[in-house]
N, C-alpha and C positions, 0 to 999 in steps of 0.2 A: 476407511470411513469417508463418506461424502461430506465435503465442506463447500462453502460458497466459492472459495478460490479454485478448487479442483473440479467442481461440478457446474456451478452456475455460470462462471466466467467462460469456460469452453463452450457451453451451450449458447451463450449470447454471441460469442465470436462466430460460432458456426452459423447462427441464424443470419447475422450480417453478411457473411460470405455467401450463404445460400441465396439470399435476395440478390446479391450482386451477380451470381452465376445465372439466376433466373432472368435478370435484366438483359444480360448478354444474349441469352437464348431467345428471348422475345425479340430482341433487335435483329438477330440473324434471320428469324422466321419472317419478320416484317420486310427485311431487305430482300429476301428471296421471292417474296410474293409481289414485289413491286409497289408496296404501299408508300415507301419512303421516297422523298424527293432529295436529291443530292445537291443541296444548296445551303449557303450560310443562313439565309432567312429561315428555312425550314428547320435547320439544326437548332436555331435559337428560339423559335416561336411555335413550331408545328402548326403554322397558320391555318385556321379554318378547317381543322380535321377532327376535333374531339367531340364526342356526344356529351350530353348533359351530365351523365353519371360519372364520367371520368373527370369532367370539369369540377364536379362537386367533391370528389375524392381529392382532387388536386388542391382546391381551396383549403380543404380541411387539413391535409397532410403538411402543407408548407407553412401552416400557421401554428399548429399544435405540436410543439416539439417536446423533448424530454423535460425542459424546464417547467412546463405547465404543471406537472405532477407535484412540484415543490413550491413554485413561486406563488401560486394562487392560495393554497392553504396557509402559507406564511403570511401573505397580505391580510387574509381574513382573520387569523387567530393570534397575531402578534399582540401581546398585552400592552405595549406602549404605542405602537403605530398601526394597530389592527383596524381594518375597515368594517368589521362586524357584518351583519346580514346585508346591509346596503352595498358594502364593498364586494361581497360575494355576488350579488345580483349584477352590479354594473361591470364587474370584471368579466364574468361569463358572457354577458350580453354584448359588450363591445369587443369580445374576441371574434365574434362572427358578423355583427352588424355592418362593419365597413365593407364586407364583400358585396353587399347589396348596393351600396352607394357606388362602388367601383364598377359594378356590372352595368348600371344605367349610364354612368359616365363613359364607360368603354364603348357602348353602342354608338353614342354620338361621335366619339373619336374615330372609331373604325369606319364610320360612314363618311366622315369629312376628310380624314387622312388615312386612306386604306393601307398605306405601306409603312406606317410607323412600326417600330420594333420594340420600343420601350417608352416609358413616360418621358424620358429625356429627349428622345427623338420627336415625340409629339410637341414638346415645348419648343423645339427648334423650328418646326413648321408653323406653330401658332405664334410664338413670341420672338423668335430670332435666336441667334447663336449665343449671345452673352447670358441670357436667362437659362437657356438649355444647358450651358456649361455649369452654371451655379446649381441647377437642379440635379444634374448628373453627379456632381461632387457630393451633394447631400444624400442621394440615393446610394452611392457607393459606400459612404460612411455608415448609413443605416444598415445596409446589407452586411457590411463587414462586422459591425457590432453584433448583429444577430447571429452570424456564422460563428464568431468567436464565443458568444454566449452558449450556443448549443454544444460546441466542442468542449468548452469548459464544464458545462453541466454534466455531460456523460462521463467525463473524467472524475469529477467530484463525486458523482453517484457511485461509481465503481470503487472509489477509495473509501467512501463512507460505509457502504453496504457490504462490499466484498473484501475490503482490506487489501486491494491490489493497487499498483502504481497507476496513476491517471493516464499516462501516455499509451498504455496498452489498448484500451477501447478507443481513445481518440485517434490514434494512428490507423487502427483497423477500420473504423467507420469512415474516416476521411479518405483513405487510400481506395477503399472499395467503391465508395460513391464517386470519387473522381475518375476512376477507371470507366465505370459504365456510363457516366454522363459525358465523358470525353468521347466515347465511342458512339453513343446513340443520341446525345443531346436531350432536348426537352421532351421529345416524343417518348423516349424510354423512361425519363423521370416521371412523366405522368402515368405511364402504365404501371410502374412500380408503386406509385402513390396508391393506386387502387388496391393492389395486392397487399401492400403493407398495412393500409388502413383497415381492411377487412380482417386481417390477422390480429391487429391491435384490438378491435372491437370484440372479437371472439375471446381473446384472453381476458379482456375487461369483464366480459360476461361471466367467465369462470371465477374471477375475483369477486364479482358481485354476489354470486351464489355462495361462495365461501363466507363472505361477510354476513349474508342473510342467515346462514345456519350456525355461525359460531360467535358473532358479536352479541354479547348479552350484557345489559346493565339493569340493575334493579329499579332505579328511578333516577331521572335527571335532576340535578340540583337547580336552584334558581339561576336564571340566565345571567352570567357575569356581564358587567358593564361593557367590557371591551368587545363582547360579541353582540351587543345591542346596537342602539343608534349612537354612533360615534362621530365626532367631527371629521375624522379621516374618511369615514364612509359617506358622509354628506358631501364632502368635497370631491369624492371619487367620480361623480358625474362629470366634473370638469377635468380633473387630473387624468383619470383613466379614459374617459370618453374622448377627450381631445387627443391625448397622447396615443392611444391605440388606433384611433381613426387616422390621425396624421401619419404615424409611422407605417401603417398598413398601406395608405394611399401612395406613399413614396417608396414602396418595395416592388421592384420589378419581378420578384418571385410570384407575387400576386398577379401583376399585370400580364405575365406570360400566360397564365390560365385564361385571361380575357382574349388575348390574340389567338390562342389555340382553339377556342370554342367554335364549333361547326357553324353556328348561326346565332341570331339574337335569342331565339327560344332556348337553345342549349345553354347559352350564357346565363340567362335569367334563372332558369330552373337549377342550373348548377350552383349559382350564387346562393339562392335561398336554401338549397339542400345542404351545401357546404357550411353555410352560416349556422343552420340548425345543428349539424353534427358538432361543430366547434363549440357552440354554446352548451350543448348537452354534456360533452366530455369534460370540458373545463368546470362546468357546474358540479358534476359528480365528484371531481377531485376536491374542489373547494368545500362542497357540502360534507364530504367524508371527514375532512379536517375539522370542519365546524362542529360536527357531532362529537368527534373525539375530544375537542377542546371543551365543549359544554359538559361532557362527562368527567372532566378533570384529568384526562389521561395524557395531556400534551405537556412535555417539558421543552421540546425544541419545535417551534412553529414550522420550521422548514420540512420536518418529517411528520407533520400532524396526520396526514392521510394514512401513513403506514401503521399508526397506532390501532387502526381498525382490524389489522391482520394479525395482531399478536395473540398468542395463546400462552398463558402463564409467563408473560413478559418477553417472549421471543416470537419472531416471525418464523413459521414453518419453512423448511427448505423449499418445498414445492411452491409456496406463495412468494418466497423471495425470488425464485426463478421466474414466476409470472411477472412480477413487478419489474425485474431487470429486463426481461424480454420486451415488455411494453415500452420501457424507457429507451432501450437501444434502437428499437424499431421506429419509434416516434422520432428519435434523434436522426436516424438514417434518412427517413423521408424528408425531414426538414433540411438536413445538411445538403442533400443533392439538389434541392430546390434553390438554396442560397448559392451554391457553387455555380450552377448554370445561369442563375440570374445575374451574378456579378459579371460573368463573361458577356452576357447579353447587353448589359448596361454600357460596357465599353465599346463593344462591336457596333451596337445600334447607333451610338453617337458618331462613330467614325463613318458609318454608312450614310447617316443623315448629312454629314459634312461633305459627301461626295467621294469618300475614300472607299473603294471596293475592297472588301476583306474576303480572301479565299477561305474555303472551309478548313483547310489544314491549319491556317493561321489562327482561326477561331478556337480550334482544339488546343493548340499550343498555348494560347493566351489563357484558356480555362485552367490549364495545369499550372502555369507560372503565377497566376493571380492567387491561386488557392494555397500554394505552399506556405507563404508567410502566415496565413491564418491558422494553419495546422500547428506551426511552431508556437504561435501565441497561445493557442488552446492548451498545448502541452505545458506551458509555463504557469498555467493556473492563476492568471492575474484576476484580481477582483474588478471585473469589467461591468458589473451591474450598474454602477453609477454612470457609465458611459451611455446607457440607454436614455438617461435623463437629458443628456446633451442632444442626442439625435431627436428625441421627442420634441424638445423646444425648437430646434432648427426647423423641423418639418411643420410644426405648428405655425411658424411665421410664413410658410410657403403655401399652405393648403387653400386658404380663402382667395388669395390672388390667382391661383391656378383655377379655382372654380369659376371666377369671373371670366376667365378665358373660354369657358364652355358656353357662354351666352353669345350667340352670333351678333345680336344687335349692339354689343359692346366692342366689336372688332375695331372700330375706328378710334375708340378712346382708350380702351384698356390695352395698351401697347406693351412691348417687351420691356422698355425702360420703366414704365409705370409699375409693373409687377416686380421688377428687380428692385426698384427703389422702395416699394411697399414692404417687401420681405426684409430688406436690410434695415429699414426704418423701425420695423417691429423688433428685430433683434437688438437694435440699439436701445429701444425702449426697455426691454427686459434687463439689459446691462445697467441702465440707469436705476431701474427698480431695485436690482440686486444691491447696488452700492448704497442707494438711499435708505433702503430698509435696514441694512447693516449699520449705517451711520446712526440712525435713530435708535437701533437696539443698543449700541454701545455708548453713545453720547447722551441719548435721551431727547434729542431734538435734531432738526435738519440744519445743523450748523456747519456750513461748508468750510469754515476756517479751521475746523477740527478734523477735517478729512485727512487720513493718512493712507499710505500704500497698504498697510496691514488691513485696514477696513475695506479697501477696494478689493484686495485679493480674497479675503475671507468671504465677502459678500458674493463675489462671482462664483467661488468654489461651492458655497452653500446652495446657491440658486441653481447652478448648472450641473452639480454633481452629487449633492448630498440629500437634499430635501425636496420631495414632491409636494409642492404647494399649489393651490388653484390659481393664485394671483398671477404668476408668470405666464400661465397658459391663457388666461383671459386677456392679459396685456398683449401677448403675441397675436391672438386673433384680432382684437380690436385695433391694435397698432398697425397690422398689415393692411387692413381696410382703410384706415386713416392715411397711411402712407400712399396707397394707390390713389386715394382721392386728392391728396395734396399735389401729386405729380400730374394728375389729369387736369386739375385747375391751372397748374403752371403751364402745361403744354397748350391748353385752350387759350389762355391769355397771350402766350407768345404767338400763336397762329393769328389771333385777332390783331395784335400789334403789327405783325409783319404782313397782314393782309393775305394770308395763305389759307386756302380752304382745306380743312382736315380731310384726309382720304384714308382708305384702307392701307396698312403697311405693305410695302413691296413684296415681302416674303409670303404674304397671304395671297398675292396675285400670281405667284409662281406656281405652275401646275405641280401637284404632288406626284412623284413617280408612281406608276402603276403598270401592271402587266397587261392591262386592257389596251386594244388598238386605239389610236388617236384619229379623230376626224378634224381636219383643219378647215375653218371657215374664213373666208375673206370678209372684210368689214362691209363690203357691198351686200353680203348675204344676210346681214343682221338687220332686222326690221327696226323701225324707229322706237317702238315701245317694248314689245316682247317677242321672243323667238320661241315658237313651239316646235319641239323636236318629235316628229311622228314616226313610229315604226310599226308597220302592220296595223294601221288605224288605231294605235294605242299611244296616248301621250306618255312619254317617258321622262320629260323634263321641261321646266320653264325657267328662263333666265331673263333678268332685266338687262337692257342695253348697257346701263351704266356699270354693271357688274362684269361685263365681258370685255375686259382689257387686261392683258392681250387676249385676242379672240382665239383661244385654244380650248377646246371642249373635249373632255374625256367621255367617250360613249362606250357602254358595254354592248357587245354584239349578242343578240338573242339567237 
């Protein structure tokens, strides 16, 4: 007799291994055809090689993992903390919208700093080493939490639906993905994203057809209050909007797709297409759970979507197989993205600090960095609350980093300004956490009654337990205020010391590039502007005051 344990589980493990074998095959074909470049940079970024459709599949695959099938319906349909229809809309919208913001930001970054390999290395060139180190630590924490959450999700899924030990799918997925990403790097990861995503959509179509023909209800009851306009849903424009945008912006899994895009057109088309796919799939999962809850079929919000598949109270074995195949494939595509992204974050920072990393060492680091996350996933910790920590940390960083994308602010928005702004915002959130807990327990802001219990409870509640809109708003506004305070302080100091503010030295240092250099002496620089002419075509204009030292990068036509 076929059971979930002896039929569905082997099929899922077989699918994971099959995708791994396919990835190795694709890599060997690409290697024999001479498409691949044997360098650390290409291994980590597949720089400027991918057409728009692969970029689109990549954006979608590394963002919509196995947890999406359960987390979104749970957020929408929870009777106590549910977001209702507004929560459904904002959750699905902000699953994809950040891709578009990142794409346009990436175009600017790639043009100004063509050799960056990660968001951390960009911060090194734009803001200097201290802020780059702080950003890299946050990116690593963000990626680590995401990877652990995905591994935990596939283990929990298998335990709940199939009744098997969580470590079986976790170790299978993690080892298979680590093997093919160690061999082929980001290039192979993006190719498998395309194949895995198409497979997922085909299985989803089968599930959709099954639901259309089998899900029947006589009439929907009046809409319950928790599915309507709820305070949590209204606040989700801030909690989900800021949280998902910030955490996505500081994920090198997403930025790697930016570096890999063949050109600006491929990047923009890929971002819009990937955003649409992510919004569509997450909306379908959430909407399915929403309809099931409206019909009164949901007892456990986490499995609300699965209620649509039940016939006489049970999910047919074929549909259970479809759901598990979707879950493990989404999980595999997300896990390989996070694995190579963690390695990229570390290697890119070392490269930007002038430490050349050979390709073999990048592969070794990829393996060593991911082993601890596999162990954590097998332990099945409750790490969902850790998402809130990284969401708040990245919220304090995002606006200062956006200020660095404005060239006119180069002289005033320095590395020290954005570092102070982010830490100032973080401190503001800590003060809010303690103050709100003090008022909640004492009834007033009476500092004489402040105890360590109040301090610890407030911090744990704000950073780990409760998604409230206030900390996110404080993080955004506090970071801008902190940057402004530091800029005014620096401006005042320059005036007192009689020093003219100039562009920071690290912005005057030429960014490494593979293009040949043309060195001009100062005598060759005209008093106002220097027009560089090649075949009667103007290819650049520079002000004299911006050419110090006088080293100009030229592309050869």
